[in-house]
N, C-alpha and C positions, 0 to 999 in steps of 0.2 A: 696323849687323849684324844679320841677320835671327835668329828666333828658333831656327831650325835650326842657325844658326853658332854661337851661346851656348850651344846645348846640346851642340855637337859638343866644343866645347873642354873641356868639363868632362867628358867620356868619358875615364877613367883608360886609360894605354897599357897595364897592367896588363890590362884587360877585352879587349884587342886582340891580346895574345899569342897566345893559343889558334889564331885567324884565322891569323896571321902565320906558327905553325909549320903550321897546313895546309897552307898554299901551298906553304911549303918543302917538305915530305914530299911535295909533289903529290898530297893527299888532298883534291881537289874535291869530294869527297861530303860530308866534314865541313866544308870550308869553305861548302860552301853552306847546312848544318844551323844553322852558327853564326850565318851570314848573315841566315837566316829568322827565326831567334834575336833576334838584333838588332834587326832592323826590327819584329819584335812587340813588340819593348819599348819603343823609341825613336823608332820611324816611320822612313818609308823617307827622307825629305828629311833626316835626321840622318845616316842611314846614308850619305846621297850625299856629306856633307860629310865624315864621317869615313873613308869610302874613299877619296874624291879628295884629301885634304890629310893623312892622316894613314898610311894604309895603302900607296896607290898608291907615293908618294915612296921605300918603304922597299925595296921589289920590284926585282930585278933586270931586265931587259928581257924575257927567256924568259920568267920567272914570272909578270910581270904580263900576259901575254899569255893564261894559263891562266885569268885572273879575267874575261875579258870573254864 
């Protein structure tokens, strides 16, 4: 396992709820702000792990298109 993967699995789901809520509410500006904050705190490689394996799987197909 990479360092990013090890760190990503330690991120609490509770820390991701605001991001998922912003996506659900079609509030892309808030999502981008939360994403930037997360990257500043944990790094881009950890963000990629969290986004790809924890956030994307819970989004429906229409919503996931907003995040690209």
